[in-house]
C-alpha positions in Angstrom: 32.4 122.9 100.3 35.3 122.1 102.6 37.7 119.6 101.0 38.3 116.2 102.6 41.6 116.4 104.4 42.6 112.9 103.5 41.9 113.6 99.9 44.0 116.8 100.1 47.0 114.8 101.5 46.6 112.1 98.9 46.3 114.6 96.0 49.4 116.4 97.2 51.5 113.3 97.3 50.3 112.1 93.9 51.0 115.6 92.4 54.5 115.6 93.8 55.3 112.1 92.6 53.9 112.8 89.1 56.1 115.9 88.9 59.1 113.8 89.6 59.5 115.0 93.2 60.0 112.6 96.1 58.2 114.3 99.1 60.6 112.7 101.7 63.8 113.8 99.9 65.4 117.2 99.7 68.9 117.3 98.3 69.9 120.7 99.6 70.0 122.4 103.0 69.3 125.9 104.2 69.7 127.0 107.8 67.5 125.1 110.3 66.2 122.1 108.3 63.1 121.7 110.4 60.1 123.6 108.8 58.5 125.8 111.4 56.0 128.5 111.8 57.5 132.0 111.3 55.3 133.6 114.0 55.4 131.2 116.9 58.6 129.3 115.8 57.0 126.0 116.5 58.3 123.1 114.3 55.8 121.3 112.1 55.5 117.6 112.8 54.1 114.4 111.3 53.8 114.4 107.5 54.1 118.2 107.3 57.9 118.4 107.1 57.8 116.1 104.0 55.2 118.3 102.3 57.0 121.6 103.1 60.5 120.4 102.3 59.2 119.1 98.9 58.1 122.6 98.0 61.8 123.3 97.5 62.4 126.5 99.5 65.7 127.2 101.2 64.0 129.0 104.1 62.4 126.8 106.8 59.9 129.5 107.8 56.2 129.3 106.9 53.1 131.2 107.8 49.4 131.6 106.9 47.9 134.3 104.7 46.5 136.1 107.7 49.8 135.8 109.6 51.6 137.5 106.7 49.0 140.3 106.8 49.4 140.7 110.6 53.1 141.3 110.1 52.4 144.0 107.5 53.4 141.8 104.6 51.5 140.0 101.9 51.7 136.9 99.7 53.1 137.5 96.3 50.5 137.3 93.5 50.3 133.9 91.9 52.0 132.0 94.7 50.6 128.6 95.6 50.1 127.4 99.2 51.1 124.2 100.8 48.9 122.2 103.1 49.7 121.7 106.8 47.6 119.0 108.5 46.8 118.8 112.2 44.5 117.1 114.7 41.7 119.0 116.4 40.3 117.4 119.5 36.6 117.8 120.2 35.1 116.9 123.5 31.7 115.3 123.8 30.1 115.0 127.2 27.4 112.4 127.6 26.1 110.8 130.8 28.7 112.6 132.8 31.6 111.2 130.8 33.8 113.1 128.4 34.7 111.5 125.1 37.6 113.0 123.1 37.0 112.8 119.3 40.0 113.6 117.0 39.3 115.4 113.7 41.9 115.9 111.0 42.1 119.5 109.7 44.5 121.5 107.6 45.7 125.0 107.0 47.2 126.5 103.9 50.6 128.1 104.5 53.2 130.0 102.4 57.0 130.1 102.7 58.4 133.5 103.7 60.1 133.5 100.2 56.6 133.7 98.7 55.9 136.8 100.7 56.9 140.5 100.5 56.7 143.6 102.6 58.0 142.1 105.8 61.4 141.5 107.4 62.7 137.9 107.0 65.8 136.6 108.8 68.7 135.8 106.5 69.9 132.3 106.2 73.2 131.5 107.8 76.2 131.7 105.5 77.4 128.3 104.3 81.2 127.7 104.4 81.5 124.9 102.0 83.2 124.4 98.7 81.4 123.2 95.7 83.2 120.8 93.4 81.8 120.9 89.8 81.5 117.6 87.9 83.2 118.3 84.6 81.0 116.1 82.4 77.8 117.4 84.0 78.9 121.0 83.5 79.7 120.2 79.9 76.1 118.8 79.4 74.7 122.1 80.7 77.1 124.3 78.7 76.4 122.5 75.4 72.6 122.4 75.8 71.0 123.7 72.7 68.9 126.9 73.3 69.1 126.6 77.1 66.8 128.5 79.5 68.3 131.1 81.8 69.6 129.6 85.0 69.4 131.8 88.0 71.6 130.8 91.0 71.1 131.6 94.7 67.3 131.1 94.4 65.0 130.3 97.3 64.0 127.0 95.6 64.6 124.8 92.6 61.9 125.3 90.0 61.4 126.0 86.3 59.1 128.9 85.1 57.7 128.2 81.7 56.4 131.8 81.4 59.8 133.4 82.1 61.7 130.4 80.6 64.1 130.5 83.6 65.4 127.9 86.1 65.9 129.0 89.7 68.4 127.0 91.7 69.5 127.3 95.4 73.2 128.1 96.0 75.3 125.1 94.9 77.0 125.1 98.3 73.7 124.2 100.0 73.5 120.8 98.3 74.5 117.7 100.1 76.7 116.7 97.2 77.7 117.7 93.7 75.7 114.8 92.3 72.6 116.1 94.1 73.1 119.5 92.6 73.4 118.3 89.1 70.6 115.8 89.6 68.3 118.6 90.6 69.4 120.9 87.8 68.9 118.2 85.2 65.4 117.6 86.6 64.5 121.2 86.0 66.2 121.2 82.6 64.0 118.3 81.7 61.0 120.4 82.5 62.3 123.2 80.3 62.3 120.9 77.2 58.5 121.3 77.2 58.9 124.9 76.2 57.6 125.8 72.7 61.2 126.7 71.6 62.6 123.3 72.5 60.2 120.8 71.1 63.0 119.5 69.0 64.1 117.6 72.1 61.0 115.5 71.8 61.8 114.9 68.2 65.3 113.7 69.2 63.8 111.4 71.8 61.4 109.9 69.2 64.3 109.4 66.8 66.3 107.6 69.5 63.5 105.0 69.7 63.6 104.4 66.0 67.4 104.1 66.0 67.9 107.2 63.9 70.2 108.7 66.6 73.0 107.0 68.5 72.3 107.4 72.2 75.1 105.2 73.5 77.3 108.2 74.6 74.4 109.6 76.6 73.6 106.2 78.1 77.2 105.7 79.0 77.4 109.1 80.7 74.2 108.5 82.7 75.4 105.1 83.9 78.7 106.6 85.1 76.8 109.5 86.8 74.5 107.0 88.6 77.5 105.0 89.7 79.3 108.1 91.1 76.2 109.1 93.1 75.9 105.7 94.7 79.6 105.2 95.4 79.2 105.5 99.2 76.7 102.7 99.3 78.6 100.6 96.9 81.8 100.9 99.1 79.9 100.0 102.2 78.3 96.9 100.6 81.5 95.8 99.0 83.5 96.2 102.2 81.0 94.3 104.2 80.5 91.4 101.8 84.2 91.0 101.4 84.4 90.6 105.2 81.7 87.9 105.1 83.5 85.9 102.4 86.8 86.1 104.2 85.8 85.6 107.8 82.5 83.6 107.9 83.4 79.9 107.8 81.5 77.8 105.3 80.2 75.4 108.0 78.2 78.2 109.8 74.5 77.4 109.1 72.9 79.9 106.7 70.1 80.7 109.2 72.5 81.2 112.2 72.6 85.0 112.0 73.7 85.4 115.6 76.9 83.4 115.0 77.6 85.3 111.8 77.2 88.6 113.7 79.8 87.5 116.2 82.2 86.6 113.4 81.8 90.0 111.8 82.3 91.7 115.2 85.5 89.8 115.8 86.8 90.8 112.4 85.8 94.5 112.9 84.7 95.6 116.4 83.7 99.0 114.9 81.2 97.6 112.4 77.6 98.9 112.4 74.2 97.3 112.2 73.8 98.8 108.7 77.1 97.2 107.5 76.2 93.8 109.0 72.7 93.9 107.4 74.3 94.6 104.0 76.9 91.9 104.5 74.3 89.2 105.5 71.6 90.3 103.2 69.0 90.9 105.9 67.1 93.9 107.2 68.8 96.2 109.7 65.9 95.6 112.1 66.8 91.9 112.1 70.4 92.6 113.0 69.4 94.9 115.8 67.0 92.2 117.2 69.9 89.7 117.2 72.3 92.2 118.8 69.8 92.8 121.6 69.4 89.0 122.1 73.2 88.4 122.1 73.7 91.2 124.7 70.9 89.7 126.8 72.6 86.3 126.6 75.9 87.8 127.8 77.6 86.8 124.5 78.2 90.4 123.3 78.6 93.8 124.9 78.9 97.4 123.7 81.9 99.3 125.1 81.5 103.1 125.0 78.7 105.1 123.4 76.7 104.1 120.4 78.6 106.5 118.1 82.1 106.4 119.4 82.2 102.9 121.1 82.8 99.4 119.8 81.6 95.8 120.1 83.3 93.2 122.2 82.6 89.4 121.9 82.3 87.8 125.4 81.3 84.2 124.4 81.3 82.8 120.9 78.9 80.0 121.9 76.1 80.0 124.5 77.6 77.1 126.5 81.0 78.7 127.0 
């Protein structure tokens, strides 16, 4: 019996979330980041890029079982497919009128890294330096009975049968924090191996107070802080601007006036920074910006990326 497509999508999302994988987040890059069909080179759209990126392969190329066979290749034994959903339009003609009825369908596809016996284009070389985080490297180096870690893999995954962790090249990751976060995720999976069940005993002891976990907690808090430093800097900078430049007598609900004050203080500010500074959604800021421009109180000089804001009138009656 054919599976319900909606159930396939739901089950896939739940399985990814339960495994600790966020489907819409991929912390490393590899060539063209848009997943596409290997045969026709068409990019997948809709929810499909989330599913395919979540599979963790460095290559963006995917194909069906039959497509692999048509190219003289084959899918490696034991490899699992990923769903690709699409709309199929059926036409129903009745009383001289044509009615188009959409049906949701899906194909099962495999990454080219899951196949063998066919020529696959090499990923472009990445010219980027990787900066190891000393404390993170120490955690990995001092892990008791660690699994084998294989670098330059096509994806990030742990194999309980081989007791090995495969990791993409460290230079492909968007940051050092992203690399170690992914590695620690896979190392956590490896603690379920029969040879490392003492980790669960240590976790149990930590709950009873038999083990002092304060050094580990301190390290994790510091690592989290480092990984969020960009967002913290933006928020801090923006909020300092508000405290210094927004007069106390400006009504709390007068977002437009506060936007003009922020723009006067920093013409290069962005909607994101203003949203953080005022504690509102970015969509709200953009809506007020559009209104201010329509009122002739604010204008944009130059392009959206390289330009800046210019206040024309601080008050509507000027």
